[in-house]
C-alpha positions in Angstrom: 2.2 5.6 -31.1 0.5 3.0 -29.2 2.4 0.3 -27.0 1.5 -2.9 -29.0 3.6 -5.3 -26.2 1.7 -7.8 -24.0 1.8 -5.7 -20.7 3.6 -7.3 -17.3 1.9 -5.8 -14.0 3.6 -6.2 -10.6 5.3 -4.5 -7.4 5.7 -3.8 -3.8 3.9 -2.8 -0.9 5.9 0.8 0.6 7.0 -0.6 3.7 10.9 0.4 3.9 13.8 -0.4 1.7 14.0 -3.6 -1.3 16.5 -6.4 -0.2 18.1 -9.4 -1.9 15.0 -11.3 -1.7 13.4 -9.0 -3.9 16.2 -8.9 -6.2 16.3 -12.6 -7.0 12.1 -13.4 -6.3 11.4 -10.6 -8.4 13.4 -7.4 -9.7 15.6 -9.3 -12.0 12.8 -10.8 -13.9 11.5 -7.1 -14.1 14.4 -5.8 -15.4 14.9 -8.8 -18.2 11.2 -8.6 -19.2 11.3 -4.1 -19.7 12.3 -4.6 -23.2 9.9 -7.5 -24.3 7.2 -6.3 -22.4 5.1 -3.0 -21.4 5.4 -2.7 -17.8 3.5 -1.7 -14.7 5.8 -1.2 -11.5 3.0 -0.3 -9.1 4.0 1.0 -5.5 0.6 -0.3 -4.1 0.6 2.5 -1.0 -3.3 1.4 -0.5 -2.1 -2.4 0.7 -0.5 -1.2 3.8 -2.8 -1.0 6.2 -1.1 -2.6 8.9 1.1 0.0 8.8 -1.7 2.7 9.1 0.3 4.2 12.0 2.8 4.7 10.4 2.4 7.1 7.3 5.6 8.6 7.4 6.8 5.2 6.4 4.9 4.8 4.1 5.2 8.4 2.4 9.2 7.9 2.9 8.9 4.7 1.4 7.1 5.3 -1.6 10.5 6.9 -2.7 12.5 4.8 -1.6 11.4 1.9 -3.7 11.3 3.7 -6.8 14.8 4.6 -6.2 15.7 1.0 -5.4 14.2 0.0 -8.6 16.1 2.7 -10.4 19.5 1.7 -9.1 18.9 -2.1 -9.9 18.4 -0.4 -13.8 14.5 -0.4 -14.5 14.4 2.3 -17.3 11.0 4.7 -16.6 11.8 5.7 -20.1 10.3 2.2 -21.0 8.4 1.2 -18.3 5.7 2.9 -15.8 6.8 3.4 -12.1 2.9 3.8 -10.6 1.9 5.3 -7.4 -1.6 3.0 -6.9 -4.0 5.4 -5.0 -3.3 8.5 -7.1 -5.2 6.1 -9.9 -8.9 6.1 -8.1 -9.7 3.8 -10.9 -7.6 1.2 -8.5 -10.3 1.4 -6.3 -13.3 1.8 -8.2 -12.7 -1.8 -9.9 -11.7 -3.0 -6.8 -15.3 -2.4 -5.3 -17.2 -3.9 -8.6 -14.5 -6.8 -8.3 -15.3 -7.5 -4.9 -19.0 -8.8 -5.8 -17.8 -11.7 -7.3 -15.5 -12.8 -4.3 -17.0 -14.8 -1.4 -15.1 -13.6 2.3 -14.7 -17.2 2.3 -12.5 -17.3 -0.9 -10.1 -14.6 1.0 -10.2 -16.6 4.4 -8.5 -19.7 2.9 -6.1 -17.6 0.8 -2.9 -19.4 2.4 -0.8 -16.3 2.1 -3.8 -14.1 3.5 -3.7 -16.6 6.3 -0.3 -16.5 6.9 -0.3 -12.3 7.1 -2.8 -12.2 9.6 -0.8 -14.9 12.1 2.0 -12.8 12.0 -0.5 -9.9 12.8 -0.4 -11.8 16.0 -2.8 -10.0 18.2 -3.0 -7.0 16.5 -7.0 -5.6 15.1 -7.8 -6.8 11.3 -9.0 -4.3 9.8 -11.2 -4.6 7.0 -8.4 -3.1 4.6 -6.4 -6.2 5.1 -8.9 -8.5 4.1 -9.9 -6.6 1.2 -6.0 -6.3 -0.4 -6.5 -9.4 -2.1 -9.2 -7.9 -4.0 -7.6 -4.9 -4.6 -4.2 -7.5 -6.0 -7.0 -8.9 -8.3 -7.4 -5.6 -9.6 -4.5 -4.3 -9.8 -3.6 -6.9 -12.2 -6.5 -7.2 -14.7 -6.6 -2.9 -14.9 -3.9 -2.8 -17.6 -5.3 -5.9 -18.5 -1.9 -7.5 -17.8 -0.6 -11.0 -19.4 1.9 -12.1 -17.2 2.6 -11.0 -13.1 6.3 -11.8 -11.9 6.0 -12.4 -8.3 7.3 -14.5 -5.9 6.1 -18.0 -4.9 4.2 -16.9 -1.8 1.6 -14.5 -4.2 1.1 -17.5 -6.0 -2.6 -17.8 -4.3 -3.4 -14.2 -5.0 -2.7 -14.8 -9.1 -4.8 -18.0 -8.9 -7.5 -15.7 -7.5 -6.9 -13.3 -9.8 -7.3 -15.8 -13.4 -10.7 -17.3 -11.3 -12.0 -13.9 -11.0 -11.4 -12.5 -14.6 -13.0 -15.7 -16.6 -15.9 -15.2 -14.1 -16.3 -11.6 -15.6 -15.9 -12.3 -19.1 -18.4 -15.6 -19.0 -20.7 -13.6 -16.9 -21.0 -10.5 -19.4 -19.7 -12.7 -22.7 -16.7 -10.5 -23.4 -13.4 -10.7 -23.3 -12.6 -7.9 -21.4 -9.6 -9.0 -19.3 -7.2 -11.5 -20.5 -6.4 -14.4 -18.0 -3.0 -13.3 -16.4 0.0 -16.2 -15.9 2.2 -16.4 -12.9 6.0 -16.1 -13.5 8.2 -17.1 -10.0 11.7 -15.9 -10.2 14.6 -17.7 -10.0 15.2 -18.2 -6.1 11.5 -17.7 -5.2 12.2 -17.5 -1.5 15.6 -16.3 -0.2 15.9 -17.3 3.4 16.6 -14.3 6.0 20.5 -14.4 7.2 19.2 -15.6 10.1 17.9 -18.8 8.6 14.2 -18.3 9.5 11.4 -17.7 7.1 12.1 -15.7 4.4 14.0 -12.5 4.2 11.7 -9.9 5.9 12.1 -6.8 6.4 9.7 -7.0 9.5 12.2 -10.1 11.2 15.3 -7.6 10.5 16.9 -10.2 9.0 17.4 -8.8 5.5 20.3 -7.5 3.4 19.2 -4.1 1.7 19.8 -3.4 -1.7 21.3 0.1 -0.1 23.4 -1.5 2.3 26.8 -0.1 2.0 29.7 -2.8 2.2 31.1 -2.4 5.9 27.1 -3.6 6.8 26.9 -5.8 4.4 30.1 -8.0 5.6 29.0 -7.4 9.2 25.4 -9.1 8.1 26.9 -12.0 6.0 29.8 -12.6 9.3 27.1 -13.3 11.6 24.8 -15.3 9.3 23.4 -18.0 10.8 25.1 -21.8 9.4 25.1 -25.4 10.8 24.2 -25.5 14.1 25.8 -29.2 14.2 29.0 -28.0 12.7 31.0 -27.0 16.4 34.7 -26.7 14.7 35.7 -26.2 11.5 37.0 -29.5 11.0 33.7 -30.9 11.6 31.7 -32.4 8.5 29.2 -29.8 7.5 25.8 -29.4 5.9 25.5 -28.0 2.5 21.5 -28.5 2.4 19.4 -25.9 4.2 22.7 -24.2 4.9 21.8 -19.9 3.9 25.3 -18.8 3.5 25.5 -21.7 0.4 22.1 -20.9 -0.8 23.2 -17.2 -1.1 26.3 -18.6 -2.8 24.2 -20.7 -5.3 21.8 -17.2 -5.9 24.9 -14.9 -6.1 28.2 -16.2 -6.7 28.8 -16.6 -9.9 31.9 -18.6 -9.7 30.2 -22.2 -9.7 33.5 -23.6 -9.6 34.2 -21.9 -6.8 30.5 -22.5 -4.9 31.8 -26.5 -5.8 34.7 -26.1 -4.3 33.7 -24.5 -1.1 30.6 -27.4 -1.0 33.4 -30.2 -1.1 35.4 -28.6 1.2 32.4 -27.6 3.5 31.4 -31.6 3.4 34.8 -33.0 4.2 35.4 -30.5 7.0 38.3 -28.6 5.6 36.8 -25.2 5.9 35.6 -22.9 8.3 32.6 -21.0 8.5 34.5 -17.9 8.1 36.8 -18.3 4.6 32.5 -19.3 2.9 31.5 -16.0 4.5 34.5 -13.7 3.7 34.2 -15.4 0.3 30.1 -14.4 0.6 30.3 -10.6 1.2 32.9 -9.9 -1.4 30.1 -11.7 -4.2 27.6 -9.8 -2.3 29.8 -6.6 -1.9 30.6 -6.8 -6.2 27.4 -7.1 -7.0 25.8 -4.4 -4.8 28.8 -2.2 -6.0 26.7 -1.0 -9.4 23.5 -0.7 -7.6 25.0 1.8 -5.2 26.5 4.0 -7.3 23.6 4.2 -9.4 21.4 5.0 -6.5 23.5 7.5 -5.2 23.3 9.5 -8.5 19.6 9.1 -8.2 19.5 10.2 -4.7 21.7 13.7 -5.6 19.0 14.2 -8.2 15.3 13.7 -6.6 13.4 15.3 -9.6 14.1 12.5 -11.8 12.4 10.0 -8.8 9.6 12.4 -8.9 9.5 12.8 -12.7 9.5 8.5 -13.4 6.8 8.8 -10.7 4.9 11.3 -12.0 4.8 9.9 -15.5 4.6 6.6 -14.6 1.3 7.5 -12.9 -0.3 9.8 -15.5 0.3 6.8 -18.4 -1.5 4.2 -15.7 -4.1 6.5 -15.5 -5.0 6.6 -18.5 -4.7 2.9 -19.5 -6.7 2.5 -16.2 -9.6 5.2 -17.9 -10.0 3.1 -20.9 -10.2 0.0 -19.0 -13.0 1.3 -16.6 -14.7 2.7 -20.1 -14.7 -1.5 -21.0 -15.9 -2.4 -17.6 -19.0 -0.3 -17.1 -20.2 -0.9 -20.6 -19.8 -4.7 -20.3 -21.9 -4.5 -16.8 -24.6 -2.1 -18.4 -23.8 0.7 -15.6 -22.6 3.7 -18.0 -26.3 4.7 -16.8 -26.2 8.4 -18.4 -24.2 7.2 -21.5 
């Protein structure tokens, strides 16, 4: 029986385990929406060209990402876990769509520009320029209606919408729906060092698999208010990473409000604020750790989720490419 729900496509690059920033920026939306939509959760291994010399990391990360997805409560019985490179139609659609995306359009993409700057002196491979095109193909392949993303990915979604409209208009068809973005509750969670966003590459992340001792150590070392030298000094709440995390994860709003009031008045020290945050985060992560341990002990369940989801995605991709080839008139031998 066909699934009549509208579709979601979203995913991550396999460059390591997932962290709290992934959760509030994306995963909690995925969990909430997986009953309402037919969801395709993509492990985008074609898009890690900046880790071309670290294929052991990429291989292990495919499994790590799937473990984290299962641990937070994504259900492979109702959704589809997909390994990008095992669905070759992604590469085919990327090639066709690249016909209609000017290089200048990619070079102006603010996300791509920022990521290129992060590469610093590294040589930039052609695949790095091409990955926004592949993201567009990924979204359009299952004919997704909704794309839950972090706010840094919004330029990619806008380009996808432009390409879908252009394709439909050029070939006088409605092959692709025009996807809508959905940004997470916390668009960008800063790192524990107070810099930029939480990031694996900057080593400023709290991971979903971190044990309680590790989480507590990271929280107690968090950046707070550099202008505050003593606990009796009035402190700043705005822009303070510790309070950002309280706002994102502490369900006791009365406790958070009390801490903020006392912090501004110079009546509470960083130690107490951090200790309460560590308690909150460990309480949040405990059930995730428990589920992760279960799936680590049963790796066959992880492999099955990946195999079945990828097979389902391949079936959908073949149907989409049949529509694309028919619209373009490139089904030459039929």
